[in-house]
N, C-alpha and C positions, 0 to 999 in steps of 0.2 A: 367706427369709433367705439361703439358699445363692446364689440368683441375685444378690442385692444384693452379697454378699461377692465373688462372681465378677466382677461389674462393677467393683467397687472395685479389685480386684486387676488387672483388665485396664487400668483407667485408670492405675494406678501403673506397670505394665509399659510402657505406651505412653509415659508421661511420662519414665521413666528412659531408654528407648531414644532418645527424641527429644533428651534432654539430652546423651547420649553423642555423637549425630550432630552436634549443634550445637557441642559442645565441641571436636570435631576441626576444625571450620571448613573442611571439604573438600567441601561439597556442590557438585556440578557445576552449570554454568549450566543454567537452566531448572528445576532442582530446588530452587533457593534461594527460590522462591515456592511456598508450600504452601497447599492448601485442606483444609478439614475432610474433604471427601469423599475426596480423594487420600490423606490420612493414614489414614482408616478402611480404605481398600482396601489400603494398604501394610502395615498392621499386623493386618489381619483382625479388626477390631472394628467396632461400629456407630458411626454419626456422633456420637451423644450421648456415647459413651465418649471418642472422639477429641476432642470439644469440651471435655470436662473436663480432659484432659491439656493441651490448648492454653491454656485459661484460666489454668492455673497458670504456664505458661511466659510468657504475656503479663504476668502480675503480676510475675514475676521479671525482666522486661525482655529475655528471650531471643527473644521474637517480638513483632512489632508488627502489629496488625490493619490491613490495608491498606484494606479497604472492607467494607461491611455484608454482602456475600455470603459472607464467611468465608474470605478469602484473606489469608495472613500472609507477611510478609517475615522471613527468617532472617538471622542475623549475616553469613554470607558475602556476601550481597547488600548488606550495609550497609558493606562494605569498599570496595575499589577496584571501581567498577561503572560500566558503560555502560548506558544505557537506549535501546532501540529503540522509538520511539513510533509506533504504527500508528493512522491515522485511520479505517481500515476494520476493524471487529471481526471480519469474516469472512475476513480475509486474514492470512497469516503469512509472516514472512521467516526463520523459524528454520532451515528446511532449506537456505536459500540462504546464510545467514550463517555457519552452523556451520563449514564448511571453513576460512573465514578466521579466525574467532574461536578455533579450536583452536590457532592459531599463537601465541596469547597465553594460555598456561595459567594465568598468575597474575592474569588480568583477568576478573572476572565480568561477565556481561552478561545482560540480561533484556528480553524483549519485553513491552510493556504497551500496552493500548488507551488512547488519549488521554483518554477520559473518566475512567479510573481515576487518571491523573496529575492531571487537573484537580481532582478531588475531594480530593486530598492535597497540593495545591500549597502551602498555607499551612504544612504540616508537613513540607515537602520535606527540610529539613536534619535533622529528627528521624528521618524514615523512612530517608533515605539520607544519612547524615552525611558520607560520603566519595564522593559521586557525582562522577565525573570527566568526564562528558559525556553528551550525548544526541543520537541520530540520529533526526530527524523525517522520516517517509516520506510523501510526497505531499500530500494535500489541505490546502493552506496555510490557508485560512479556518477550518478546523476545529481548527487547532492553534496559531494565532498568539498567543492569549492565554497558552497554556502555555509557548510559546517565550519570550515576554516575561518570564514569571515565572522561567524558568531563567536568562535573561540578567541579570535584576536581582540574582540570587544569584551572579553571576559563574561560572556553570556553562557550559562550552563547549557550544555547540549547533551542529548541522550539519543543513541541510535538503536533502532530495533531492526534486526535482520539476520542474515547468514553469518556464520563464523568464518566464512571465506574472506571476509573483510577485516577480521580482527587485527592482522599485522599493520593495517593502515589507520587504525582508529586513534592512535596516539593517546591523548588524555581525555578523549571523549568517553563518557559513561555509556554503558551498553547493556542490552539484553539480547542475547544471541541464541540461535538454535544450531546445534552441532550437526553438520551435514553427514558426517560419517556415521553417527549414531542412527540417523534417520534411514540411511541406505541399508545399514546392517539390519535394522529392525524389519524392513521390507523384505530383504533377501532371505533372512533367517526364517521368516514366515513361509516363503516359497519352499525353502529346504524342508521345513517341517511337514509340508503338504506332499512331499515325495517328488518334487520337480527335479528333473535330471539335467535340463539344459535351459538356460535363461537368456533371452534377448533383452536388449536395452534400447530405449529411445529417449533422446534429449537433444539439447542444442549446446554445442561447445562455444557458441558466441555469447552465452549468458553465464556469468561467473558461477552462480549457484548450481546451475545445471551441469556445467563443465566439471565442477567438483564432484557432483553426484555420479557422473559417468566415470570419473577416475576412481572413486571409491567402489563403484560397481566392479570395475576391472580388478581392483585390489582384493575384493571379497571373493570373486570368482576364482582367482588364482589360489588364494589362501585355502579355499574349501574344495579344491580339486575338481572344479567344474570345467567343462570345455570352454575355450576362449578363441573365437575366430573373428576376423574383421567384419564379416558379414552379419555378425550378431549385434553390432552396434549401429543403430539407425540415427545418424546425426542430421538434424533438421536445420543446421545453421545456414546452409546455402539456399534454403527454400524461402520464398516470400513470407514475411512475418504475418501470422494470422491466416495463412492459406490452408485451412483445415481440409479442404477438398483435395488438394494436391497430396497431402499426407495420407488421407483416407485412400486415395486411388493407389498410391505406391504400396501402402500396407496391405491392402486387399490383394493386390497382385502377388505380393510376397507370400502372404498366408495361403493363397490358392496354389502356389507352386508345389509340384510333386516332391521337390527336394527339401521342402520346409520340414524340419524335424524338431524344432524347439517345443517344449511343453510348458514353458513359463515366460512371462514378459514383465519387465520392470520399466515403468514410465517415470522420468525424472521431473516432468513439468505438469501442466494442467490438462493434458490431452488424453487422459484415461478413456473418456467416452469415445474418442476417435479410434483408439486401438480396439476397444471392445466391439464397436459397430463394424469395423473393417474385418475383424476376425469372424464375426457372425455372418457377414455378407459373403465371405470366402468359403463358408460351409463348415467352419470350425465351431465346436460346441464349447461354450465358456460356462463353467470351469472344467468340464470333462476332458476336452482336448487341449485347452490352453488356459492356464491359470494366470490371471493378471493382477498386478498390485502396483500402486503408485504412491504419490505424495499429494496431499491436499491441504488447503487452508480451510478453516471452518466455514461451512455454508457454500463452498465453492463447487461442489460436485452437483451434477444434474440429478435432481430428485426423481425425475421421470425415467431415467435410464434403467433398463433392466437387461442383464443382471447388474445390480448395484455394485460398483467397484470397491474392492478392498483397498484401503489406503492407510498410510501413516499420516495422521493429522497433526499439522502444526497449529497449536491453539492460538490463532491470531488474536481473537477478541480478548482472551485472558491475558495474553502477552502485552498488548498495547495498553490495557488497563493497568497492568503492573508497572509498565514503563512510565505511565502518567503519575502513578502514586510515588514511584521512586524520584521522579523529577520534582514533584511537589515537596518531598522531604528535603530536597537540596536547597530550598530557598533560604538564603542568608548563610549558607554553610559553604565551606571550601575544603572538601576532603583532600588529604594528602595524596591519596591514590584514587584513580578512577574506579567507579563502581562497576563491577562486572557480574552479571547474573545470567543464568542459563534457562532456556525454555525447556519444557517437559513434553515433547511430542509423544503420541501414543498410537497404537495400531487399532483400526476399526475393521473388523472382519465382516465382509459382506458376501454377496453371492458369487463374485468373480473368482473366488478361490475355494 
């Protein structure tokens, strides 16, 4: 009986504390979305006790259950709010956006995975009655239906990603990077280094990579370089993330006596795999093989040597710009969608 009484008391204490917090309406960004586990840790009670407190608050309309895993949206997030929609659940923009978002103390914002938004799309106005905009980051095919749902509800949307998706954006505001410019920057650098034959690795199953492979072929032909089918290493049919399989195939290829390329262009994030495979096959980088690729800021392995030369897409700067542009759209209805362009740049390192 004592235990039951204690648990009941704990539930009431947690509920009262939560009511006071919610009544003030001053939860900081990122704390306006609460989970049962977070609440149990915050108040030093077990999850079951936190759940009882939450259930009462949900009944009173102070919290809204966002999805079945037990995450709840609180009133501050139901006021003036931006959503940053991530297509990759393993990647976060919070640390990159916070310095910019802090300049808008009266504007709440929250990062959510696109699947969470999709499951609540029908109740969007109920969950977020005063949603003022959404910034969608990267993988367009994974978020196009959610973006359309936002647009149908007249919620300003902003997309950041590749210009390969530009024809499909419609009236969506966008900050894009030009794939052809990125590819040309990388290949022109190899040309300046005196490279005579350039291989390419990428995945035709990924829109941005496929576009980069096509622009690679266009550049090669336009610049009088040799073009053979064996020079394109397409990873589409390999298991996603199977770096060892790629490493083994590349190593075998580099070790072949018939291998004669002196340059290598990587369209994705596998520059380290290419460099390590080349070194393992006995090639010297950059003396025998000069390697260049494409990277987002902070994506390359800092411990890798030789460090890879790459065209950097300024991800942090771009999403901060996207957030600022979206902020400026509040209460406005431009006749034409806003379109801005990213400014990638080459970082020359030891691999060339």
